[in-house]
C-alpha positions as CSV (number, residue, x, y, z in Angstrom):
1,M,110.8,95.6,72.5
2,Q,113.6,98.1,71.9
3,K,117.1,96.7,72.3
4,L,120.4,98.4,73.2
5,N,123.9,96.9,72.6
6,V,125.7,96.3,75.9
7,K,129.2,94.8,75.9
8,I,129.8,92.0,78.4
9,K,133.1,90.5,79.7
10,K,133.4,87.0,81.2
11,W,135.9,86.8,84.0
12,Q,138.2,83.8,84.2
13,H,136.1,82.1,86.9
14,Y,132.9,82.4,84.9
15,K,131.1,79.2,84.0
16,G,128.1,78.7,81.8
17,E,126.2,80.5,79.1
18,L,125.8,84.3,79.0
19,P,122.7,85.7,80.7
20,Q,119.6,85.9,78.7
21,Y,116.0,87.1,79.0
22,Q,113.7,84.3,79.9
23,S,110.7,85.6,77.9
24,A,109.9,88.2,75.2
25,G,108.5,90.6,77.8
26,A,111.0,90.1,80.6
27,S,112.4,93.3,82.1
28,G,115.4,91.6,83.7
29,F,117.9,88.9,83.0
30,D,119.2,86.5,85.7
31,V,122.8,86.3,86.8
32,R,124.3,83.3,88.5
33,A,126.5,82.9,91.5
34,Q,130.1,82.1,90.4
35,L,131.4,80.4,93.5
36,G,133.9,78.0,91.9
37,G,132.0,75.0,93.1
38,E,131.8,76.4,96.7
39,T,128.7,77.0,98.7
40,I,127.7,80.0,100.9
41,I,125.5,79.4,104.0
42,L,123.8,82.7,104.7
43,K,122.5,82.7,108.3
44,K,119.6,84.9,109.2
45,G,120.6,88.5,109.3
46,E,123.9,87.9,107.5
47,R,124.9,89.3,104.1
48,A,127.4,88.3,101.5
49,M,128.9,89.6,98.3
50,V,128.2,87.1,95.6
51,P,130.4,87.3,92.5
52,T,128.8,87.0,89.1
53,G,131.9,86.7,87.0
54,L,130.7,89.4,84.7
55,S,131.5,93.0,83.8
56,F,129.5,95.3,81.5
57,E,130.2,98.3,79.3
58,I,127.0,100.1,79.8
59,P,126.3,103.0,77.4
60,F,126.3,106.5,79.0
61,G,122.8,107.5,79.9
62,F,122.0,104.1,81.3
63,E,122.6,102.0,84.4
64,I,122.1,98.4,85.3
65,Q,120.0,97.8,88.4
66,A,120.4,94.7,90.5
67,R,117.1,93.4,92.0
68,P,116.1,90.4,94.1
69,R,114.6,87.3,92.6
70,S,111.0,87.2,93.7
71,G,110.9,83.5,94.5
72,W,113.9,83.6,96.9
73,A,112.5,86.8,98.5
74,A,109.0,85.4,99.0
75,K,110.0,81.9,100.1
76,Q,113.2,82.4,102.1
77,G,113.5,86.2,102.8
78,L,116.6,86.5,100.6
79,T,117.0,89.9,99.0
80,V,119.4,92.3,97.5
81,L,120.5,94.6,100.3
82,N,120.7,97.9,98.4
83,T,117.7,97.3,96.2
84,P,118.0,98.3,93.5
85,G,121.8,98.1,93.4
86,T,123.2,100.4,90.8
87,I,125.9,99.5,88.3
88,D,127.1,102.8,86.8
89,A,127.9,103.2,83.1
90,D,131.6,104.0,83.9
91,Y,132.1,100.9,86.2
92,R,134.2,98.1,84.5
93,G,134.9,95.8,87.5
94,E,133.2,92.5,88.3
95,V,129.5,92.8,89.3
96,K,128.9,91.4,92.7
97,I,125.5,91.1,94.3
98,I,125.0,92.0,98.0
99,L,122.6,89.4,99.3
100,V,121.0,89.5,102.8
101,N,119.0,86.9,104.5
102,L,116.0,88.5,106.1
103,G,114.3,85.2,106.7
104,Q,114.1,82.9,109.7
105,E,116.3,80.1,108.4
106,D,119.7,79.7,106.9
107,V,119.8,79.9,103.1
108,L,122.2,77.8,101.0
109,I,123.6,79.6,98.0
110,Q,125.2,77.2,95.6
111,D,127.5,77.7,92.7
112,Q,125.4,78.6,89.6
113,D,122.3,79.6,91.6
114,R,120.4,82.5,89.9
115,C,121.2,85.1,92.6
116,A,119.7,88.3,91.2
117,Q,118.1,89.8,88.2
118,L,119.6,92.8,86.3
119,V,117.6,95.5,84.6
120,L,119.0,98.0,82.1
121,A,117.4,101.4,82.8
122,P,117.8,104.9,81.5
123,V,119.4,107.6,83.7
124,L,119.1,111.4,83.7
125,Q,121.6,113.5,85.6
126,A,120.3,116.6,87.4
127,Q,121.6,120.0,86.6
128,F,121.2,121.8,89.9
129,E,120.0,125.4,90.1
130,L,120.5,127.2,93.5
131,V,117.4,129.2,94.4
132,S,116.3,131.0,97.6
133,D,112.8,129.6,97.6
134,L,110.9,126.6,96.1
135,S,107.4,126.7,94.8
136,D,104.5,125.8,97.1
137,S,102.9,122.4,97.0
138,E,99.9,120.8,98.7
139,R,102.2,118.6,100.8
140,G,104.8,121.3,101.6
141,A,107.5,120.2,104.0
142,G,105.4,117.4,105.5
143,G,107.7,114.4,106.2
144,F,107.3,110.7,106.7
145,G,103.6,109.7,107.3
146,S,102.4,113.3,106.7
147,T,99.9,112.2,104.0
148,G,98.2,109.6,106.2
149,R,97.6,105.9,105.9
150,A,94.9,105.7,103.2
């Protein structure tokens, strides 16, 4: 697995060890809620910004994506609202995770709960070229549902 050096800063309220990959083939690393011993009760339909106590210096040409943890999503309907959330290479502030409860019951988020997984991903920026026409394609201008169900 190829590795890339990413600088990480712990904020004053950060507790615990630095994040790490849980297996040799893991794509993402978990981040934990840094709630200072407090608890968040997320009622169904509600959302919250959960601090991670971490900042990153991401190399240009990359981003970090915040994604839901599959267990919480499957069992309780808790997900990252703007999945995947993007942390840009030039952002230096504290990473916060926007969690939303799409389940049927309240969800308790406790200090040090693993609240999301972060994935380092390459990014390309588009160089836009204004044209008067685009090439034809089989789909053309067909919108949502235009290709059928199967």
